Every structure is written in structure tokens, then in C-alpha cells.
C-alpha positions as CSV (number, residue, x, y, z in Angstrom):
1,M,-185.9,74.9,57.5
2,Q,-185.6,72.5,54.5
3,T,-186.9,75.2,52.1
4,L,-184.4,77.7,53.4
5,L,-181.5,75.3,52.9
6,F,-182.9,74.3,49.5
7,L,-182.9,78.0,48.4
8,I,-179.3,78.3,49.6
9,L,-177.8,75.1,48.4
10,F,-179.7,74.2,45.2
11,P,-178.4,77.3,43.3
12,I,-174.9,76.2,44.2
13,L,-175.6,72.8,42.8
14,V,-177.0,74.3,39.6
15,A,-173.9,76.7,39.4
16,C,-171.6,73.7,39.5
17,L,-173.6,71.8,36.8
18,L,-173.5,74.8,34.5
19,L,-169.8,74.6,34.6
20,F,-170.1,71.5,32.3
21,V,-173.0,72.7,30.2
22,K,-171.7,74.3,26.9
23,R,-174.6,74.0,24.4
24,T,-177.0,76.9,24.5
25,T,-180.1,74.9,24.2
26,L,-179.3,72.6,27.0
27,R,-178.1,75.6,29.2
28,Y,-181.4,77.3,28.6
29,A,-183.3,74.1,29.7
30,V,-181.2,73.8,32.9
31,V,-181.5,77.6,33.7
32,A,-185.1,77.8,33.0
33,L,-186.1,74.6,35.1
34,S,-183.8,75.7,37.8
35,A,-185.4,79.2,37.8
36,L,-188.9,77.5,38.1
37,A,-187.8,75.5,41.1
38,I,-186.3,78.5,42.8
39,G,-189.2,80.7,42.0
40,G,-191.6,78.0,43.2
41,A,-189.7,77.6,46.4
42,S,-189.8,81.2,47.1
43,V,-193.5,81.3,46.6
44,Y,-193.9,78.3,48.9
45,L,-192.1,80.4,51.6
46,L,-194.7,83.0,51.1
47,V,-197.7,80.6,51.5
48,R,-196.0,78.8,54.4
49,Y,-194.7,81.6,56.5
50,A,-196.4,84.8,55.6
51,F,-199.1,84.8,58.2
52,G,-197.0,84.1,61.2
53,G,-194.1,85.8,63.0
54,A,-190.5,85.3,62.8
55,V,-189.4,81.7,62.8
56,Y,-186.0,80.7,63.9
57,F,-183.9,77.5,63.2
58,A,-180.9,76.2,65.0
59,A,-179.2,74.8,61.9
60,S,-176.0,74.5,64.1
61,S,-173.0,73.0,62.5
62,E,-169.4,73.5,63.5
63,A,-168.4,72.0,60.1
64,A,-170.4,74.8,58.3
65,D,-168.6,77.4,60.4
66,L,-165.1,76.0,59.7
67,A,-166.0,75.6,55.9
68,M,-167.1,79.3,55.8
69,V,-163.8,80.5,57.4
70,A,-161.8,78.4,55.0
71,I,-163.7,79.8,52.1
72,E,-163.2,83.3,53.4
73,M,-159.4,82.7,53.5
74,V,-159.5,81.2,50.0
75,L,-161.3,84.2,48.7
76,A,-158.7,86.5,50.4
77,L,-156.0,84.6,48.6
78,F,-157.8,84.8,45.3
79,I,-158.1,88.7,45.8
80,I,-154.3,88.8,46.7
81,Y,-153.5,86.8,43.5
82,M,-155.7,89.0,41.3
83,G,-154.3,92.1,42.9
84,A,-150.8,91.1,42.3
85,K,-151.7,90.0,38.7
86,F,-153.1,93.4,37.8
87,R,-151.0,95.5,40.2
88,N,-153.9,96.7,42.3
89,Y,-152.1,96.9,45.7
90,L,-155.0,98.6,47.5
91,A,-157.2,95.5,46.9
92,I,-154.3,93.4,48.2
93,A,-153.9,95.6,51.4
94,L,-157.6,95.5,52.2
95,A,-157.8,91.8,51.6
96,V,-154.9,91.3,54.0
97,V,-156.4,93.6,56.7
98,Q,-159.8,91.9,56.4
99,A,-158.3,88.4,56.6
100,A,-156.1,89.4,59.6
101,L,-159.3,90.7,61.3
102,I,-161.1,87.6,60.7
103,V,-158.2,85.5,62.1
104,Y,-158.2,87.7,65.2
105,L,-161.9,87.4,65.7
106,E,-161.9,83.6,65.4
107,T,-158.9,83.1,67.7
108,S,-159.7,85.8,70.2
109,F,-163.4,85.5,70.7
110,S,-164.3,82.0,69.6
111,G,-166.5,81.4,72.7
112,N,-168.8,84.3,71.7
113,L,-169.1,83.4,68.0
114,H,-172.2,81.2,68.3
115,A,-175.8,82.2,67.7
116,V,-178.7,80.2,69.3
117,N,-180.4,80.2,65.8
118,N,-178.3,80.5,62.8
119,L,-181.2,80.7,60.3
120,F,-184.6,82.5,60.5
121,I,-187.4,83.8,58.3
122,D,-189.8,86.7,58.8
123,Q,-192.0,88.9,56.5
124,F,-189.1,91.1,55.4
125,S,-186.8,88.0,54.4
126,I,-189.9,86.6,52.6
127,I,-190.0,89.8,50.5
128,M,-186.3,89.6,49.8
129,A,-186.6,85.9,48.9
130,L,-189.3,86.7,46.4
131,I,-187.3,89.4,44.8
132,I,-184.2,87.2,44.6
133,G,-186.1,84.1,43.6
134,I,-188.4,85.6,41.0
135,I,-186.6,88.6,39.6
136,G,-183.1,87.1,39.9
137,S,-184.2,83.9,38.3
138,L,-185.9,85.7,35.4
139,I,-182.7,87.6,34.7
140,A,-180.8,84.3,34.6
141,V,-183.2,82.9,32.0
142,Y,-183.1,86.2,30.0
143,A,-179.3,86.0,30.2
144,V,-179.0,82.7,28.3
145,R,-180.0,84.0,24.9
146,Y,-178.7,87.5,25.7
147,M,-175.1,86.1,26.1
148,E,-175.2,84.1,23.0
149,T,-176.1,87.3,21.0
150,Y,-173.5,89.3,23.1
151,H,-170.8,87.1,21.9
152,H,-172.1,87.3,18.3
153,H,-171.8,91.0,18.5
154,H,-168.5,91.0,20.5
155,P,-166.4,88.2,19.0
156,E,-163.2,89.8,20.6
157,V,-164.5,88.9,24.0
158,R,-163.5,85.5,25.2
159,D,-166.4,83.2,25.6
160,R,-166.6,82.3,29.2
161,Q,-170.4,81.6,29.6
162,T,-169.8,78.5,31.7
163,M,-168.1,80.8,34.3
164,F,-170.7,83.5,33.8
165,F,-173.7,81.2,34.8
166,F,-171.8,79.6,37.6
167,V,-171.3,83.1,39.2
168,I,-174.9,84.1,38.5
169,F,-176.3,81.2,40.5
170,A,-173.7,81.4,43.2
171,F,-174.7,85.0,43.5
172,L,-178.4,84.0,44.0
173,A,-177.3,81.4,46.7
174,A,-175.3,84.1,48.4
175,M,-178.2,86.4,48.6
176,F,-180.6,83.7,49.9
177,G,-178.0,83.0,52.6
178,L,-177.6,86.6,53.5
179,V,-181.3,87.3,54.1
180,F,-182.0,84.0,55.9
181,S,-178.9,84.1,58.2
182,N,-179.5,85.1,61.9
183,N,-175.9,84.6,62.7
184,L,-173.9,87.8,61.7
185,M,-170.8,85.7,61.0
186,W,-173.0,83.9,58.3
187,V,-174.3,87.1,57.1
188,F,-170.7,88.4,56.6
189,F,-169.7,85.2,54.8
190,F,-172.4,85.6,52.2
191,W,-171.8,89.3,52.1
192,E,-168.3,88.7,50.9
193,V,-169.3,86.1,48.4
194,T,-171.5,88.8,46.8
195,T,-168.5,91.1,46.6
196,I,-166.4,88.4,44.8
197,A,-169.2,87.5,42.4
198,S,-169.8,91.2,41.4
199,F,-166.1,91.5,40.8
200,L,-166.0,88.5,38.4
201,L,-169.2,89.6,36.6
202,I,-168.2,93.3,36.1
203,G,-164.8,92.1,34.7
204,Y,-166.4,89.4,32.3
205,S,-165.1,91.0,29.2
206,E,-161.5,91.2,30.4
207,T,-161.0,94.6,28.8
208,E,-158.9,97.2,30.5
209,E,-161.9,99.3,31.3
210,A,-163.8,96.3,32.7
211,T,-160.9,95.2,34.8
212,T,-160.4,98.7,36.2
213,N,-164.1,99.0,37.0
214,A,-164.3,95.5,38.6
215,F,-161.4,96.3,41.0
216,R,-163.0,99.6,41.9
217,A,-166.1,97.7,42.9
218,L,-164.0,95.2,44.7
219,V,-162.0,97.8,46.7
220,M,-165.0,100.0,47.7
221,N,-166.9,96.9,48.9
222,L,-163.7,95.5,50.7
223,L,-163.8,98.9,52.7
224,G,-167.3,98.0,53.8
225,G,-166.2,94.3,54.6
226,V,-163.4,95.7,56.8
227,A,-166.0,97.9,58.7
228,F,-168.4,94.8,58.9
229,V,-165.6,92.6,60.6
230,T,-164.7,95.4,62.9
231,A,-168.4,95.6,64.0
232,L,-168.4,91.9,64.6
233,I,-165.3,92.2,66.8
234,F,-167.0,94.9,68.8
235,L,-170.2,92.8,69.2
236,A,-168.1,89.6,70.2
237,A,-166.1,91.6,72.7
238,T,-169.1,93.1,74.5
239,G,-170.8,89.7,74.4
240,P,-174.3,89.6,76.2
241,A,-174.4,93.4,76.6
242,S,-174.9,93.8,72.7
243,G,-176.4,90.4,72.0
244,G,-173.2,89.0,70.5
245,I,-173.4,87.9,66.8
246,D,-177.0,86.9,67.1
247,L,-178.9,89.4,64.8
248,A,-182.2,89.1,66.7
249,R,-180.6,89.7,70.0
250,V,-178.5,92.5,68.7
251,L,-181.6,94.3,67.3
252,A,-183.5,93.6,70.6
253,S,-180.6,94.6,72.9
254,G,-181.6,97.0,75.7
255,D,-178.3,98.7,75.6
256,A,-178.8,100.9,72.4
257,A,-175.7,102.9,73.0
258,V,-173.5,99.8,72.8
259,V,-175.2,98.5,69.8
260,L,-175.2,101.8,67.9
261,I,-171.4,101.7,67.1
262,P,-171.6,98.2,65.3
263,A,-174.8,99.3,63.7
264,V,-173.1,102.3,62.2
265,L,-170.1,100.3,61.0
266,I,-172.4,97.8,59.3
267,G,-174.4,100.6,58.0
268,F,-171.2,101.9,56.5
269,A,-170.8,98.5,54.8
270,G,-174.4,98.9,53.6
271,I,-173.6,102.3,52.2
272,T,-170.7,101.0,50.2
273,K,-172.6,97.9,48.9
274,A,-175.6,100.0,48.0
275,A,-173.3,102.4,46.1
276,L,-174.4,105.5,47.9
277,M,-172.2,108.5,47.5
278,P,-169.2,108.8,47.7
279,F,-169.1,105.0,46.6
280,S,-171.5,105.3,43.6
281,S,-168.7,105.2,41.0
282,W,-168.5,101.4,41.4
283,L,-172.0,100.9,40.3
284,L,-171.6,103.3,37.4
285,G,-168.5,101.4,36.3
286,A,-170.4,98.1,36.4
287,M,-172.2,99.3,33.1
288,V,-169.3,97.8,31.1
289,A,-170.6,94.4,32.1
290,P,-173.3,92.6,29.9
291,T,-176.8,93.9,30.6
292,P,-178.0,91.0,32.7
293,V,-175.2,91.8,35.1
294,S,-176.5,95.3,35.5
295,A,-180.1,94.0,35.9
296,L,-178.9,91.6,38.6
297,L,-176.9,94.0,40.5
298,H,-179.5,96.7,40.5
299,S,-182.7,94.7,41.1
300,S,-182.2,91.6,43.1
301,T,-178.6,91.2,44.4
302,M,-175.7,93.4,45.2
303,V,-177.2,96.8,46.0
304,K,-180.4,95.2,47.5
305,A,-178.1,93.6,50.1
306,G,-176.8,97.1,51.0
307,V,-180.2,98.5,51.7
308,Y,-181.5,95.3,53.2
309,I,-178.9,95.5,56.0
310,L,-179.6,99.2,56.5
311,V,-183.4,98.5,57.0
312,R,-182.6,95.6,59.2
313,F,-180.7,98.0,61.5
314,A,-183.2,100.9,61.2
315,P,-184.7,100.3,64.7
316,V,-181.1,100.8,66.2
317,F,-180.7,104.1,64.2
318,A,-184.2,105.4,65.1
319,G,-184.0,108.6,67.2
320,T,-180.3,108.9,67.3
321,L,-178.0,111.6,65.8
322,A,-175.7,109.0,64.2
323,G,-178.8,107.5,62.5
324,F,-179.8,111.0,61.4
325,S,-176.4,111.4,59.8
326,V,-176.8,108.1,57.9
327,G,-180.2,109.1,56.8
328,L,-178.7,112.3,55.4
329,V,-176.1,110.4,53.4
330,G,-179.1,108.8,51.6
331,A,-181.0,112.0,51.1
332,V,-178.0,113.8,49.7
333,T,-177.2,110.8,47.4
334,F,-181.0,110.9,46.3
335,V,-181.0,114.5,45.2
336,V,-177.5,114.6,43.7
337,A,-177.9,111.3,41.7
338,S,-181.3,112.5,40.4
339,A,-179.9,115.7,39.4
340,I,-177.0,114.0,37.5
341,A,-179.3,111.8,35.6
342,I,-180.7,114.7,33.8
343,S,-177.4,115.2,32.0
344,R,-177.2,111.6,30.8
345,S,-178.3,110.3,27.3
346,D,-176.9,106.7,27.7
347,A,-179.8,104.7,28.9
348,K,-177.9,102.4,31.3
349,S,-176.3,105.5,32.7
350,V,-179.7,106.9,33.4
351,L,-180.9,103.7,35.0
352,A,-177.7,103.6,37.1
353,Y,-178.1,107.0,38.5
354,S,-181.8,106.4,39.0
355,T,-180.8,103.3,41.1
356,I,-178.3,105.1,43.2
357,A,-180.9,107.9,43.7
358,N,-183.7,105.4,44.9
359,L,-181.3,103.6,47.1
360,G,-180.4,106.8,48.8
361,L,-184.1,107.4,49.5
362,I,-184.3,104.0,51.0
363,A,-181.2,104.6,53.1
364,A,-182.8,108.0,54.1
365,C,-185.9,106.2,55.4
366,A,-183.7,103.6,57.2
367,G,-181.5,106.1,58.8
368,V,-184.2,108.0,60.5
369,G,-185.7,104.7,61.3
370,T,-189.3,105.3,62.4
371,Y,-191.9,102.8,61.9
372,M,-193.6,104.6,59.1
373,L,-190.3,105.1,57.3
374,V,-189.3,101.5,57.6
375,W,-192.6,100.6,56.0
376,A,-192.0,103.1,53.2
377,A,-188.4,101.7,52.7
378,I,-189.7,98.3,52.1
379,L,-192.3,99.4,49.6
380,L,-189.4,101.2,47.7
381,I,-187.4,98.0,47.7
382,V,-190.2,96.0,46.2
383,F,-191.2,98.6,43.5
384,H,-187.7,99.6,42.6
385,A,-186.8,95.8,42.1
386,V,-189.5,94.9,39.7
387,A,-189.5,98.2,37.7
388,K,-185.8,98.5,37.4
389,S,-185.2,94.8,36.3
390,L,-187.7,95.4,33.5
391,L,-186.0,98.5,32.4
392,F,-182.5,96.9,32.2
393,L,-183.7,93.8,30.4
394,G,-185.7,96.0,27.9
395,T,-182.6,98.2,27.3
396,G,-180.5,95.2,26.6
397,A,-182.9,93.9,24.1
398,I,-183.2,97.3,22.5
399,E,-179.5,97.8,22.2
400,H,-179.2,94.4,20.4
401,R,-181.8,95.5,17.7
402,I,-180.9,99.1,17.1
403,G,-177.2,98.9,17.9
404,S,-177.4,101.7,20.4
405,R,-178.6,102.4,24.0
406,N,-178.6,106.2,23.5
407,I,-182.0,107.6,24.4
408,E,-182.1,109.9,21.5
409,E,-181.6,106.7,19.2
410,M,-184.8,105.4,20.7
411,E,-187.0,107.9,19.1
412,G,-190.0,106.3,17.6
413,L,-189.5,103.0,19.2
414,I,-193.1,102.6,19.4
415,V,-193.2,102.2,15.5
416,R,-189.9,100.2,15.3
417,M,-190.4,97.9,18.3
418,P,-193.9,98.4,19.5
419,K,-194.1,95.6,22.0
420,M,-190.8,96.5,23.6
421,A,-191.7,100.2,23.7
422,V,-194.9,99.4,25.6
423,M,-193.0,97.3,28.1
424,M,-190.4,100.1,28.6
425,F,-193.3,102.6,28.9
426,I,-194.7,100.5,31.7
427,G,-191.3,100.3,33.4
428,I,-190.7,104.1,33.2
429,A,-194.2,104.8,34.4
430,G,-193.6,102.4,37.3
431,M,-190.7,104.7,38.4
432,F,-192.5,108.0,38.5
433,L,-196.2,108.2,37.3
434,A,-199.1,108.0,39.7
435,P,-200.5,105.6,40.9
436,F,-197.4,103.3,40.1
437,G,-195.3,101.9,42.9
438,M,-192.3,104.3,43.3
439,L,-194.7,107.3,43.6
440,V,-196.8,105.4,46.1
441,S,-193.6,104.7,48.1
442,K,-192.4,108.3,47.9
443,W,-195.8,109.6,49.0
444,A,-195.6,107.3,52.0
445,A,-192.1,108.5,52.8
446,I,-193.1,112.1,52.7
447,E,-196.1,111.4,54.9
448,A,-193.7,109.5,57.4
449,F,-191.1,112.3,57.4
450,V,-193.7,114.8,58.4
451,Q,-193.9,112.9,61.7
452,A,-190.1,112.3,62.1
453,P,-187.5,114.5,63.9
454,F,-185.9,117.0,61.6
455,G,-188.5,115.7,59.0
456,L,-188.7,119.1,57.1
457,V,-185.2,118.8,56.0
458,F,-185.9,115.4,54.5
459,I,-189.1,116.5,53.0
460,A,-187.4,119.5,51.2
461,I,-184.8,117.2,49.8
462,L,-187.3,114.5,48.7
463,A,-189.7,117.1,47.1
464,Y,-186.8,118.6,44.9
465,G,-185.2,115.2,44.0
466,S,-188.6,113.7,43.1
467,A,-189.3,116.8,40.8
468,V,-185.9,116.4,39.1
469,T,-186.7,112.5,38.5
470,V,-189.8,113.6,36.5
471,F,-187.7,115.5,34.2
472,F,-185.3,112.7,33.1
473,W,-187.9,110.0,33.1
474,A,-190.3,112.1,31.0
475,K,-187.7,112.8,28.4
476,W,-187.0,109.1,27.9
477,M,-190.7,108.3,27.8
478,G,-191.4,111.0,25.1
479,K,-188.7,109.6,22.8
480,L,-190.2,106.0,23.1
481,V,-193.6,107.2,22.1
482,A,-192.9,109.6,19.5
483,V,-194.5,108.5,16.2
484,T,-192.0,108.7,13.3
485,R,-192.6,107.8,9.7
486,N,-190.5,105.8,7.0
487,V,-188.9,103.6,9.7
488,E,-188.4,99.9,9.6
489,R,-189.9,97.6,12.2
490,V,-187.0,95.6,13.7
491,E,-188.8,93.7,16.4
492,K,-188.6,90.0,15.9
493,G,-190.7,87.0,16.8
494,F,-191.0,85.0,20.0
495,L,-188.1,82.8,19.3
496,E,-185.7,85.7,18.3
497,E,-186.4,87.8,21.4
498,P,-186.3,86.9,25.1
499,W,-189.9,87.6,25.4
500,A,-190.9,85.3,28.3
501,P,-188.8,87.1,31.0
502,L,-189.8,90.5,29.7
503,Y,-193.6,89.6,29.7
504,I,-193.5,88.2,33.2
505,T,-191.4,91.2,34.5
506,T,-193.9,93.5,32.9
507,G,-196.7,91.5,34.5
508,L,-195.0,91.8,37.9
509,V,-194.8,95.6,37.6
510,V,-198.5,95.8,36.8
511,A,-199.4,93.3,39.5
512,A,-197.4,95.3,42.1
513,V,-199.3,98.4,41.4
514,F,-202.8,96.7,42.0
515,L,-201.6,94.4,44.8
516,F,-199.5,96.8,46.9
517,P,-202.4,97.1,49.5
518,V,-202.2,93.3,49.9
519,I,-198.4,93.3,49.9
520,S,-198.5,96.0,52.7
521,S,-201.2,94.3,54.8
522,T,-199.8,90.7,54.5
523,L,-196.1,91.3,54.7
524,I,-194.9,94.7,55.5
525,E,-197.3,95.9,58.2
526,P,-196.9,92.6,60.3
527,Y,-193.1,93.0,60.1
528,V,-193.3,96.7,61.2
529,L,-195.8,95.6,64.0
530,A,-193.4,93.0,65.2
531,I,-190.4,95.3,65.3
532,Y,-192.0,98.6,66.6
533,G,-195.1,97.4,68.3
534,V,-197.2,99.7,66.0
535,T,-197.9,99.4,62.3
536,A,-198.2,101.8,59.4
537,H,-200.3,102.2,56.3
538,L,-201.5,104.8,53.9
539,A,-204.6,106.7,55.0
540,Q,-207.9,105.8,53.2
541,T,-208.1,109.3,51.8
542,N,-204.6,108.9,50.1
543,V,-205.7,105.6,48.7
544,A,-208.9,107.4,47.2
545,I,-206.7,110.0,45.7
546,M,-204.5,107.5,44.1
547,L,-207.5,105.6,42.7
548,L,-208.6,109.0,41.2
549,M,-205.2,109.3,39.6
550,M,-205.4,105.9,38.1
551,A,-208.8,106.8,36.5
552,L,-207.5,110.1,35.2
553,L,-204.3,108.1,33.8
554,L,-206.8,106.1,31.7
555,V,-208.4,109.0,30.1
556,L,-205.5,109.6,27.6
557,P,-205.3,106.0,26.2
558,V,-209.2,105.6,26.1
559,S,-209.4,109.0,24.2
560,F,-207.0,107.7,21.7
561,F,-209.1,104.5,21.2
562,L,-212.3,106.5,20.8
563,L,-211.1,109.3,18.6
564,G,-208.3,107.7,16.8
565,R,-210.4,106.7,13.8
566,T,-211.8,110.1,13.2
567,A,-208.7,112.1,14.0
568,K,-207.2,114.2,11.3
569,H,-203.5,113.8,10.5
570,L,-202.0,117.2,10.0
571,P,-198.8,118.1,8.4
572,V,-195.9,119.1,10.7
573,Y,-195.9,122.9,11.4
574,M,-192.5,124.5,10.8
575,G,-193.1,128.1,11.4
576,G,-195.0,128.5,8.1
577,R,-192.7,126.2,6.1
578,P,-194.3,123.3,4.2
579,A,-193.0,120.0,5.4
580,T,-192.9,116.7,3.4
581,P,-194.3,113.4,4.9
582,D,-190.8,112.4,5.7
583,L,-190.3,115.6,7.8
584,H,-188.1,117.6,5.4
585,F,-188.7,121.2,4.9
586,A,-187.1,124.1,3.0
587,G,-184.9,126.0,5.4
588,S,-183.0,129.4,5.0
589,L,-181.1,130.0,1.7
590,G,-183.4,127.5,0.0
591,M,-181.5,124.5,1.7
592,T,-183.7,121.4,2.5
593,R,-183.4,120.4,6.1
594,E,-184.8,117.6,8.2
595,A,-187.0,118.4,11.2
596,M,-185.3,116.9,14.3
597,T,-186.1,116.9,18.0
598,Q,-183.6,116.5,20.9
599,N,-184.0,116.6,24.6
600,Y,-182.4,119.0,27.0
601,Y,-179.6,117.6,29.0
602,L,-178.4,120.7,30.7
603,T,-174.9,119.4,31.3
604,E,-173.5,122.7,32.3
605,Y,-175.9,122.8,35.3
606,F,-176.5,119.1,36.2
607,G,-173.4,117.4,34.8
608,E,-171.4,114.9,36.8
609,A,-168.4,117.1,36.8
610,R,-170.2,119.8,38.6
611,L,-172.3,117.9,41.1
612,F,-170.5,114.7,42.0
613,R,-167.5,116.1,44.0
614,P,-169.6,118.4,46.2
615,G,-172.2,115.7,46.9
616,A,-169.4,113.2,47.7
617,A,-167.6,115.6,50.1
618,V,-170.9,116.2,51.9
619,C,-171.5,112.5,52.2
620,I,-168.0,111.8,53.5
621,I,-168.5,114.4,56.2
622,L,-171.8,112.9,57.1
623,I,-170.3,109.3,57.4
624,L,-167.6,110.5,59.6
625,A,-170.1,112.5,61.6
626,S,-172.1,109.3,62.1
627,W,-169.0,107.4,63.5
628,V,-168.2,110.4,65.9
629,L,-171.8,110.6,67.0
630,A,-172.0,106.8,67.7
631,G,-168.8,107.0,69.7
632,V,-170.1,110.0,71.7
633,A,-173.4,108.1,72.5
634,L,-171.4,105.3,74.1
């Protein structure tokens, strides 16, 4: 239990310390050493608890419960103050409603608000702790130098780095608390801390756009918070029949119909926090924040909290029409967000829509909730976390060097920033190429959906959405590795670039590819076995096929190595027109033109204006249907 408490409390202490550290060199030392301690403690949890079942800890403290309620009231007052300051009355209304529900819960059902064990750890929480402790800490280390450069490029933004790093580490502490809490009241407390932390980070620049987007994120997540408190009231009111607020007892409750209503409400909170449609706009708006914030939100904190809670409640959703509706919300989000990503040329926008799409796929697996799909969902969480953190960090470094994050401006990056281009290539490959992790996970999901009720519906959506993802990832990858001439190399040395976090994250992506059978057999399969009584894994034939894909994938780079010295360098063919080495040719009417390439974005067919509203409307109907179906089941 000491390690769990350390991971929750130590980041808070570091956050408070960073409020008083103003020099960049000293801040880097504090953040790096703290990241090492947090990452080390996360790995220790893996070594200590990976080979056993779930372990529960009483950790009972009335003082902690009272402190959490007091902090929740302070946070509500803070939201009301900020809402009044910026005239966002919807945020004020939701904060008041949520605070009133908390007071009602505490005063009316105080006898039912105690869990036998407040903290726990199992294989799933170990996976989440590794993501938070390693990926989240690396992002914090990367952020130190990034923020120094950020303020150099944006002198108009008020330097509030002490507040920034305070919130970063408070965010990590809240995430650890969320995944280690067995008391749903504690889960809700940490859930709300992540909401406030994201609000502060998104609005860091204090521009009108940043403030607007920060409030959008706050309002949408407060909606989920209200649903979460309502679920807690329902659980407390039904008491032993539902398991009360003890998460383990709720999931093991014999009265599935009673538990389904709070599960759907908490699932709705997960949908809002995971930025599934129709709530995806808050995550897209978060792009105005500095790049480390985007990396943190997408890979190891905010949205991962949403899918974490959905996967936790997957056994309750399994085999129910309400769960099927939740799953369809995820499936529709997956295909619509993937299609919209085709029309985007801004790298962070592509990454944001890709995140929304993959979170949708995880939610689809959790909603259907079979043991095979839970296994696939956890694999998706792992691979998405490592690959997406690398891509966001790389995009931030590229933007600082070339002054743009437009994919078209990244053409020839293999010449201008070769190390960065290779790392970005690996990150993108991790999202869609065989045998990298995301494709392995999607393969597993397809295999699982074959055996699930109404699985053909999900398979059709998954197949189309996956085909679409190949389009937008391949466009970006092609720009990175296009060899251009007469360009300047802008990549700097080790001290000028945040290489250490990038190298480590790249190594994690590669390691995840080779070690996924170990990850599965050591952590995911035992968790699934403990929950469902049966376990899941990829068939040996599928593993053999993936190994064959890996061998074929090596053919291209090996051929370049073997044939590169003897290969002929031919001039660019421009339909019979001679081209100069710098890619200029004589065009029509004797005019000299430059040969240029540009990707297709097909905005007319895949633009946000065309697809978002229909997708959002369908998801709203499905969410309402899940509520109705849960009520009917009761």
C-alpha cells in the first residue's frame, strides 16, 4: 500500500515544490528526478504485483473523506468564480447542480458511503500506472525545455510556468488516485480533479480562444460529473443490492439489472471525458494549449481516464442492449473521426481526430464487453498511449524548428531533421502498419467481434474505419520520407533538442511491438481470466502471420541498404519536360515552374462540416437509447 500512496502523494509534493522553482535548470533537475522516482515506483508495482490477483487495502480514513468533500466544494466555488469572471453561466449552473448533488449524497446516505477497501491494485491498474508513471513523467520532462522555447516564440503569453508544472504533477497524482481507488467516491474526487486540471492547462495562454476552449472542456466534463454523482446516489440508495460504492462489489453484484443504470451513467461520464462524439469538440479545442498538454491529455491522463472507466464496467455492459448502444457510440465515433482526419492538414488536428477515433474503438470493445473484446481494448490503450505520446512530442519539436505543424510543410523532413523524421515514422507506423501495436489490437478486435452478438455490424464499421486510417497516416508518412534537394538541415544537437524523452518514447513504441505477447500473458490475460473466468489471446496462426508481415516489412529498408550504392539517380520526369536538379522545369508558354506535390484532403467529401453533425446526432440518439434500455432492464 505504501507504493500506491507514494504514487498518489509524491506528485502532489513535487507540484507544491515546483510552485517555488523559477529557474529552468533547477526546474529540469526537479522534474527529471521526480519523473525517475515516479517511473521507478510504477515499475516496482509491476514487479511486486504483476503475478498475483487483485490486492485490496483498507486505507480507511474519515479525515481523507472529509478532506475530499471539502476540496470538491472549493473546486465548485472556483468554477463558479471563473464562470462569473468570464460570464460562462452554464459552467456555473453545472457546478451548482453537481455541488448540490454531492451535499445531498453526503447528508442523505452517509451510512452507505463507506467501502471495505478504499484502494486496490490489479493487472489493469498496473498497466494504467505504467502509462501514467512512465509516459506522463516523460512528457513532464519534455515540457521543461519546450515551455522555455514556447515563451521565447510567444512573448505575448504571460509566463506562468510555475502554475503549469504544478498542474501537470497534480494531474499525474489524480490519475494515480483514480486507477487505484476501489471506493467510487474517491474515484469521483480524482475524476473531478482531472477536469479542473485540464481546464487550467487548456486555458494556459489566456487568449480568448484558449479561454473559450477551456470552458468548453469544463462544461462537457461537468455534464459527465453530474451523471457520475447521480450514479453514486443510485448506488448508495440501493445499498447492498448493488454493492454500494465499493467498485469491486458493484462489478461482482448478482443483480445486474440494478447495476446497469449506474453503469450507463458512469459510462456517459466516460464518454464525455474520452471525448467521444458528440463531445469530441473539447479535445479538438485543447489543441490551443502547448504541445505537452496535448500529449498528456491524449496519452496518459484525461481521455485515458474515460476509457479506463468504460473498460472497468465492461462486464456489466456485456450482453445487454444498453451496452450495445454504448458500444455503437464508440463505433460511430471511430468511423466518423477517422473520415474527418482525412480532410485535415494540421498535424495536431490529425492526431486529435486519430485519438478520438481510437478511443471510440476502445469504447466499442468495452460496450459489447465480451472477454475477448476487453482483452483487445486494453491492448489498444497500451499501444495508443506510447505511439500517440511520441507523435505529439515529435510534432511539438518539429513545429519549433520549422515554424509550422502543417503536414505539407513537413515534406523532406528526412533531409532537414533526419532523427526526428525517423522517430515520427516509427510513431506513425505504430498506428497503422503491421505488425505494430494498433494493427495487432484492431486485428484482435475483429476476431473478437466475430464471436460477439451483432458482431457483424461492428466488423463492417471497423473495417471501413481502419481502411480510412491508412489513407491519412500514409499521406503524412509519405511527406516525412520524401527526399528533397537544396534544403537546409535544421536539426540541432542533444542539448538544443529534448532528445532524451523522444528517444525513450521511441524505444517504448518498438518495445511494445516485440513484447506485446509478454504484456498480454503477464498482465492482460490474467486480468481477463479473473473477471470472466476465461482468458483470451491471439491464435498461434495469427502470430505467425504477423511475424511474416514483420519479415516482409524489413525487405524495403534492407533493399535500400544493399542496392543504395549502385542505384542510379535519375532526373525527375515531368511529362517529357527536362527538370533541373532543384526541380524546376519549363512549363507552358515558356514559363519556368517548380515541381510540387500535395496530398489529397477531399474536404468536400470528408470535411468536418459534412460529417460531424450527422455523426453527433446518431451518437446522441444512441446515448439516450442506452439510458432508456437500462431503465427498461430494471
